[in-house]
BALOBA-1460 file (C-alpha; in Angstrom, 3 decimals):
// residues 224
<rec num="1" residu="m" x="-12.895" y="-37.242" z="-21.695"/>
<rec num="2" residu="t" x="-11.580" y="-39.056" z="-18.653"/>
<rec num="3" residu="v" x="-13.041" y="-42.566" z="-18.406"/>
<rec num="4" residu="a" x="-12.822" y="-44.848" z="-15.363"/>
<rec num="5" residu="a" x="-13.790" y="-48.515" z="-15.516"/>
<rec num="6" residu="s" x="-14.221" y="-51.225" z="-12.921"/>
<rec num="7" residu="g" x="-12.536" y="-54.607" z="-12.921"/>
<rec num="8" residu="f" x="-9.920" y="-56.771" z="-11.253"/>
<rec num="9" residu="g" x="-8.069" y="-59.046" z="-13.643"/>
<rec num="10" residu="g" x="-10.873" y="-60.695" z="-15.583"/>
<rec num="11" residu="c" x="-13.555" y="-60.085" z="-12.934"/>
<rec num="12" residu="c" x="-16.238" y="-57.433" z="-12.591"/>
<rec num="13" residu="h" x="-15.441" y="-55.585" z="-15.818"/>
<rec num="14" residu="p" x="-18.181" y="-54.264" z="-18.159"/>
<rec num="15" residu="e" x="-16.833" y="-56.257" z="-21.096"/>
<rec num="16" residu="a" x="-19.808" y="-55.629" z="-23.389"/>
<rec num="17" residu="i" x="-19.447" y="-51.860" z="-23.005"/>
<rec num="18" residu="t" x="-15.705" y="-51.663" z="-23.589"/>
<rec num="19" residu="a" x="-15.978" y="-54.082" z="-26.528"/>
<rec num="20" residu="a" x="-18.648" y="-51.799" z="-28.010"/>
<rec num="21" residu="v" x="-16.321" y="-48.799" z="-27.637"/>
<rec num="22" residu="e" x="-13.652" y="-50.741" z="-29.533"/>
<rec num="23" residu="e" x="-16.133" y="-51.649" z="-32.290"/>
<rec num="24" residu="r" x="-17.253" y="-48.044" z="-32.636"/>
<rec num="25" residu="f" x="-13.684" y="-46.747" z="-32.820"/>
<rec num="26" residu="i" x="-12.759" y="-49.258" z="-35.528"/>
<rec num="27" residu="a" x="-15.867" y="-48.323" z="-37.512"/>
<rec num="28" residu="s" x="-15.866" y="-44.551" z="-37.076"/>
<rec num="29" residu="g" x="-12.593" y="-43.413" z="-35.517"/>
<rec num="30" residu="k" x="-14.460" y="-42.116" z="-32.474"/>
<rec num="31" residu="p" x="-14.179" y="-41.473" z="-29.578"/>
<rec num="32" residu="r" x="-10.630" y="-40.091" z="-29.522"/>
<rec num="33" residu="n" x="-7.897" y="-39.007" z="-27.109"/>
<rec num="34" residu="l" x="-9.412" y="-40.512" z="-23.968"/>
<rec num="35" residu="t" x="-7.749" y="-40.491" z="-20.574"/>
<rec num="36" residu="l" x="-8.220" y="-43.863" z="-18.847"/>
<rec num="37" residu="l" x="-8.180" y="-44.416" z="-15.079"/>
<rec num="38" residu="f" x="-8.349" y="-47.907" z="-13.582"/>
<rec num="39" residu="a" x="-7.043" y="-49.349" z="-10.343"/>
<rec num="40" residu="a" x="-6.206" y="-52.973" z="-11.135"/>
<rec num="41" residu="s" x="-4.650" y="-54.766" z="-14.065"/>
<rec num="42" residu="t" x="-7.967" y="-55.230" z="-15.845"/>
<rec num="43" residu="g" x="-7.798" y="-57.734" z="-18.691"/>
<rec num="44" residu="d" x="-6.856" y="-61.238" z="-19.791"/>
<rec num="45" residu="r" x="-3.285" y="-60.369" z="-20.841"/>
<rec num="46" residu="q" x="-4.499" y="-60.403" z="-24.422"/>
<rec num="47" residu="t" x="-7.326" y="-58.272" z="-25.822"/>
<rec num="48" residu="r" x="-10.126" y="-58.219" z="-23.249"/>
<rec num="49" residu="g" x="-10.848" y="-55.762" z="-20.444"/>
<rec num="50" residu="m" x="-9.126" y="-52.414" z="-20.819"/>
<rec num="51" residu="g" x="-7.285" y="-53.930" z="-23.781"/>
<rec num="52" residu="h" x="-10.321" y="-52.909" z="-25.853"/>
<rec num="53" residu="f" x="-8.989" y="-49.341" z="-25.631"/>
<rec num="54" residu="g" x="-5.548" y="-50.278" z="-26.960"/>
<rec num="55" residu="y" x="-5.558" y="-48.258" z="-30.190"/>
<rec num="56" residu="e" x="-3.502" y="-45.245" z="-31.159"/>
<rec num="57" residu="g" x="-5.865" y="-42.282" z="-31.367"/>
<rec num="58" residu="l" x="-8.488" y="-43.793" z="-29.092"/>
<rec num="59" residu="v" x="-6.365" y="-43.179" z="-25.999"/>
<rec num="60" residu="a" x="-4.080" y="-40.253" z="-25.148"/>
<rec num="61" residu="r" x="-3.255" y="-40.965" z="-21.483"/>
<rec num="62" residu="v" x="-3.492" y="-43.952" z="-19.140"/>
<rec num="63" residu="i" x="-3.271" y="-43.857" z="-15.345"/>
<rec num="64" residu="a" x="-3.350" y="-47.421" z="-14.052"/>
<rec num="65" residu="g" x="-2.498" y="-49.486" z="-11.021"/>
<rec num="66" residu="g" x="-1.454" y="-52.433" z="-13.178"/>
<rec num="67" residu="w" x="-0.473" y="-52.903" z="-16.807"/>
<rec num="68" residu="r" x="0.226" y="-56.630" z="-17.142"/>
<rec num="69" residu="g" x="-3.338" y="-57.544" z="-18.081"/>
<rec num="70" residu="t" x="-3.497" y="-54.998" z="-20.917"/>
<rec num="71" residu="p" x="-0.587" y="-55.631" z="-23.318"/>
<rec num="72" residu="r" x="-2.215" y="-53.545" z="-26.053"/>
<rec num="73" residu="l" x="-2.007" y="-50.466" z="-23.834"/>
<rec num="74" residu="g" x="1.462" y="-51.491" z="-22.708"/>
<rec num="75" residu="r" x="2.625" y="-51.640" z="-26.310"/>
<rec num="76" residu="l" x="1.339" y="-48.120" z="-26.946"/>
<rec num="77" residu="a" x="3.281" y="-46.925" z="-23.904"/>
<rec num="78" residu="i" x="6.482" y="-48.697" z="-24.968"/>
<rec num="79" residu="e" x="6.165" y="-47.273" z="-28.473"/>
<rec num="80" residu="e" x="5.777" y="-43.746" z="-26.988"/>
<rec num="81" residu="k" x="2.305" y="-43.327" z="-28.500"/>
<rec num="82" residu="i" x="0.477" y="-42.441" z="-25.272"/>
<rec num="83" residu="e" x="1.179" y="-40.771" z="-21.945"/>
<rec num="84" residu="a" x="1.563" y="-43.539" z="-19.364"/>
<rec num="85" residu="h" x="1.421" y="-43.365" z="-15.577"/>
<rec num="86" residu="c" x="1.584" y="-46.158" z="-12.991"/>
<rec num="87" residu="w" x="0.074" y="-45.334" z="-9.603"/>
<rec num="88" residu="p" x="-0.491" y="-47.659" z="-6.625"/>
<rec num="89" residu="q" x="-3.683" y="-49.676" z="-6.941"/>
<rec num="90" residu="g" x="-4.826" y="-48.842" z="-3.411"/>
<rec num="91" residu="v" x="-4.212" y="-45.160" z="-3.965"/>
<rec num="92" residu="i" x="-6.442" y="-45.166" z="-7.049"/>
<rec num="93" residu="a" x="-9.139" y="-46.980" z="-5.039"/>
<rec num="94" residu="q" x="-8.966" y="-44.194" z="-2.444"/>
<rec num="95" residu="l" x="-8.818" y="-41.571" z="-5.194"/>
<rec num="96" residu="y" x="-12.351" y="-42.452" z="-6.301"/>
<rec num="97" residu="r" x="-13.535" y="-41.582" z="-2.792"/>
<rec num="98" residu="a" x="-11.570" y="-38.341" z="-2.817"/>
<rec num="99" residu="i" x="-13.077" y="-37.349" z="-6.175"/>
<rec num="100" residu="a" x="-16.550" y="-38.185" z="-4.883"/>
<rec num="101" residu="a" x="-15.971" y="-36.015" z="-1.803"/>
<rec num="102" residu="g" x="-14.596" y="-33.061" z="-3.771"/>
<rec num="103" residu="q" x="-11.172" y="-33.395" z="-2.154"/>
<rec num="104" residu="p" x="-7.953" y="-32.317" z="-3.924"/>
<rec num="105" residu="g" x="-6.637" y="-35.855" z="-4.045"/>
<rec num="106" residu="v" x="-5.060" y="-38.556" z="-1.872"/>
<rec num="107" residu="i" x="-2.235" y="-37.462" z="0.417"/>
<rec num="108" residu="t" x="-0.187" y="-40.444" z="1.569"/>
<rec num="109" residu="h" x="3.328" y="-41.692" z="2.282"/>
<rec num="110" residu="i" x="2.733" y="-44.572" z="-0.150"/>
<rec num="111" residu="g" x="5.295" y="-44.353" z="-2.941"/>
<rec num="112" residu="l" x="7.501" y="-41.796" z="-1.179"/>
<rec num="113" residu="g" x="11.090" y="-42.395" z="-2.254"/>
<rec num="114" residu="s" x="10.038" y="-44.895" z="-4.946"/>
<rec num="115" residu="f" x="9.523" y="-44.356" z="-8.669"/>
<rec num="116" residu="m" x="6.124" y="-42.865" z="-7.736"/>
<rec num="117" residu="d" x="7.968" y="-39.941" z="-6.140"/>
<rec num="118" residu="p" x="8.384" y="-36.890" z="-8.436"/>
<rec num="119" residu="l" x="12.044" y="-36.886" z="-7.405"/>
<rec num="120" residu="h" x="12.336" y="-40.285" z="-9.117"/>
<rec num="121" residu="g" x="10.004" y="-39.910" z="-12.092"/>
<rec num="122" residu="g" x="6.604" y="-39.549" z="-10.465"/>
<rec num="123" residu="g" x="5.194" y="-42.784" z="-11.893"/>
<rec num="124" residu="r" x="5.954" y="-41.774" z="-15.489"/>
<rec num="125" residu="m" x="6.465" y="-44.842" z="-17.680"/>
<rec num="126" residu="n" x="7.912" y="-43.382" z="-20.866"/>
<rec num="127" residu="a" x="9.544" y="-40.299" z="-22.347"/>
<rec num="128" residu="t" x="6.307" y="-39.170" z="-24.033"/>
<rec num="129" residu="t" x="4.760" y="-38.489" z="-20.627"/>
<rec num="130" residu="p" x="5.771" y="-34.844" z="-20.196"/>
<rec num="131" residu="r" x="5.530" y="-34.424" z="-16.446"/>
<rec num="132" residu="a" x="4.591" y="-36.216" z="-13.281"/>
<rec num="133" residu="l" x="1.046" y="-35.680" z="-12.059"/>
<rec num="134" residu="v" x="2.034" y="-36.729" z="-8.534"/>
<rec num="135" residu="e" x="3.260" y="-33.910" z="-6.288"/>
<rec num="136" residu="r" x="5.463" y="-33.810" z="-3.190"/>
<rec num="137" residu="v" x="3.900" y="-31.768" z="-0.385"/>
<rec num="138" residu="s" x="5.076" y="-30.834" z="3.111"/>
<rec num="139" residu="l" x="2.625" y="-31.106" z="5.994"/>
<rec num="140" residu="r" x="3.451" y="-30.812" z="9.700"/>
<rec num="141" residu="g" x="7.119" y="-31.202" z="9.090"/>
<rec num="142" residu="k" x="6.816" y="-34.338" z="6.958"/>
<rec num="143" residu="e" x="6.974" y="-35.057" z="3.248"/>
<rec num="144" residu="w" x="3.993" y="-36.675" z="1.531"/>
<rec num="145" residu="l" x="2.811" y="-37.474" z="-1.961"/>
<rec num="146" residu="l" x="-0.341" y="-35.941" z="-3.393"/>
<rec num="147" residu="y" x="-2.074" y="-38.033" z="-6.042"/>
<rec num="148" residu="p" x="-4.410" y="-35.435" z="-7.569"/>
<rec num="149" residu="s" x="-8.126" y="-35.756" z="-8.124"/>
<rec num="150" residu="m" x="-9.548" y="-35.328" z="-11.608"/>
<rec num="151" residu="p" x="-13.115" y="-35.023" z="-12.895"/>
<rec num="152" residu="l" x="-14.512" y="-38.273" z="-14.286"/>
<rec num="153" residu="d" x="-16.541" y="-37.649" z="-17.423"/>
<rec num="154" residu="c" x="-17.629" y="-41.279" z="-17.804"/>
<rec num="155" residu="v" x="-17.602" y="-44.246" z="-15.424"/>
<rec num="156" residu="l" x="-18.153" y="-47.783" z="-16.751"/>
<rec num="157" residu="l" x="-19.308" y="-50.380" z="-14.209"/>
<rec num="158" residu="r" x="-20.733" y="-53.883" z="-14.095"/>
<rec num="159" residu="g" x="-23.532" y="-55.123" z="-11.877"/>
<rec num="160" residu="t" x="-25.850" y="-58.126" z="-11.930"/>
<rec num="161" residu="t" x="-29.446" y="-56.882" z="-11.752"/>
<rec num="162" residu="a" x="-31.011" y="-53.468" z="-12.322"/>
<rec num="163" residu="d" x="-34.583" y="-52.659" z="-11.497"/>
<rec num="164" residu="e" x="-36.664" y="-50.390" z="-13.734"/>
<rec num="165" residu="d" x="-35.518" y="-47.327" z="-11.772"/>
<rec num="166" residu="g" x="-31.810" y="-48.169" z="-12.152"/>
<rec num="167" residu="n" x="-30.974" y="-49.545" z="-8.709"/>
<rec num="168" residu="i" x="-28.138" y="-52.068" z="-9.102"/>
<rec num="169" residu="t" x="-27.327" y="-55.274" z="-7.204"/>
<rec num="170" residu="l" x="-24.145" y="-57.359" z="-7.421"/>
<rec num="171" residu="e" x="-25.239" y="-60.865" z="-6.404"/>
<rec num="172" residu="d" x="-23.351" y="-62.635" z="-9.204"/>
<rec num="173" residu="e" x="-20.205" y="-60.497" z="-9.090"/>
<rec num="174" residu="a" x="-16.973" y="-61.835" z="-7.599"/>
<rec num="175" residu="f" x="-16.314" y="-58.658" z="-5.565"/>
<rec num="176" residu="p" x="-18.046" y="-55.329" z="-4.939"/>
<rec num="177" residu="l" x="-14.704" y="-53.590" z="-5.589"/>
<rec num="178" residu="d" x="-15.039" y="-49.789" z="-5.735"/>
<rec num="179" residu="v" x="-18.249" y="-49.555" z="-7.756"/>
<rec num="180" residu="l" x="-20.154" y="-47.377" z="-5.271"/>
<rec num="181" residu="a" x="-17.274" y="-44.916" z="-4.846"/>
<rec num="182" residu="m" x="-16.723" y="-44.860" z="-8.613"/>
<rec num="183" residu="a" x="-20.391" y="-44.136" z="-9.252"/>
<rec num="184" residu="q" x="-20.335" y="-41.362" z="-6.644"/>
<rec num="185" residu="a" x="-17.167" y="-39.919" z="-8.195"/>
<rec num="186" residu="g" x="-18.686" y="-39.897" z="-11.664"/>
<rec num="187" residu="r" x="-21.957" y="-38.405" z="-10.526"/>
<rec num="188" residu="n" x="-20.297" y="-35.720" z="-8.400"/>
<rec num="189" residu="s" x="-17.974" y="-34.844" z="-11.306"/>
<rec num="190" residu="g" x="-20.978" y="-34.137" z="-13.498"/>
<rec num="191" residu="g" x="-20.156" y="-37.199" z="-15.600"/>
<rec num="192" residu="v" x="-22.271" y="-40.130" z="-16.742"/>
<rec num="193" residu="v" x="-22.304" y="-43.510" z="-14.969"/>
<rec num="194" residu="i" x="-23.020" y="-46.447" z="-17.298"/>
<rec num="195" residu="v" x="-23.667" y="-49.876" z="-15.783"/>
<rec num="196" residu="q" x="-23.729" y="-53.208" z="-17.619"/>
<rec num="197" residu="v" x="-26.084" y="-55.772" z="-16.038"/>
<rec num="198" residu="k" x="-27.356" y="-59.282" z="-16.737"/>
<rec num="199" residu="r" x="-31.037" y="-58.674" z="-16.185"/>
<rec num="200" residu="i" x="-33.748" y="-56.089" z="-15.540"/>
<rec num="201" residu="a" x="-36.130" y="-56.603" z="-12.625"/>
<rec num="202" residu="e" x="-39.471" y="-55.011" z="-11.853"/>
<rec num="203" residu="r" x="-39.582" y="-51.739" z="-9.971"/>
<rec num="204" residu="g" x="-39.547" y="-52.344" z="-6.212"/>
<rec num="205" residu="s" x="-38.590" y="-56.037" z="-6.494"/>
<rec num="206" residu="l" x="-34.993" y="-55.725" z="-5.276"/>
<rec num="207" residu="p" x="-34.378" y="-55.992" z="-1.527"/>
<rec num="208" residu="p" x="-33.123" y="-52.539" z="-0.482"/>
<rec num="209" residu="g" x="-30.256" y="-54.066" z="1.473"/>
<rec num="210" residu="d" x="-28.944" y="-55.725" z="-1.685"/>
<rec num="211" residu="v" x="-28.672" y="-52.506" z="-3.682"/>
<rec num="212" residu="r" x="-25.000" y="-51.518" z="-4.044"/>
<rec num="213" residu="i" x="-25.424" y="-48.675" z="-6.559"/>
<rec num="214" residu="p" x="-28.502" y="-46.490" z="-6.000"/>
<rec num="215" residu="a" x="-30.484" y="-45.378" z="-9.036"/>
<rec num="216" residu="a" x="-29.721" y="-41.711" z="-8.331"/>
<rec num="217" residu="l" x="-26.102" y="-42.356" z="-9.376"/>
<rec num="218" residu="v" x="-26.855" y="-44.262" z="-12.567"/>
<rec num="219" residu="g" x="-27.059" y="-42.473" z="-15.898"/>
<rec num="220" residu="a" x="-27.555" y="-45.357" z="-18.323"/>
<rec num="221" residu="i" x="-27.992" y="-49.137" z="-18.497"/>
<rec num="222" residu="p" x="-27.129" y="-50.258" z="-22.040"/>
<rec num="223" residu="r" x="-29.027" y="-53.031" z="-23.826"/>
<rec num="224" residu="r" x="-27.371" y="-55.295" z="-26.409"/>
């Protein structure tokens, strides 16, 4: 499965969900061999955030816009235990929109000539990573990079309030980030969108203008 999760540093990350995944893996050895996609360096530079996935066997591949906040994942990459890719944070943010729209990916000059370029490694961060996912393409006489879309099987998000239908507001969150685009990408991939919230409100009680993730995109709201 390919799993995408929201967050920016220590903000806006569904900590209860990812901690529960860690607990389940320790107890049962499942799930296994996940591909992770996240735009920012999501964690506290110790064990929180995407660091909850930092176990050999739990993760097979990571595509991230930042690694500093997740030293557990970084250690797996350094020890050649996972495939590791570093893509630009802004490109990954746009990639969610491309996935949602059914586009082949993000075509941009960002990263051209840098270590993101397939001519210079394609964002690969270790020898275990067999090939670059990023492609060089020629359009209208110019060279570009294509960061490819991929289906998202599971998207983990955090909101503040959900009503009984599953409409989500973000009034207590630091930023809206990419949660709407991520939810659209998960839904349009045929995946499940799981949203952690603080509270449940009555049906029809949320002002429509405050809803950032419509219920039609939400597959589950876990309770702990």
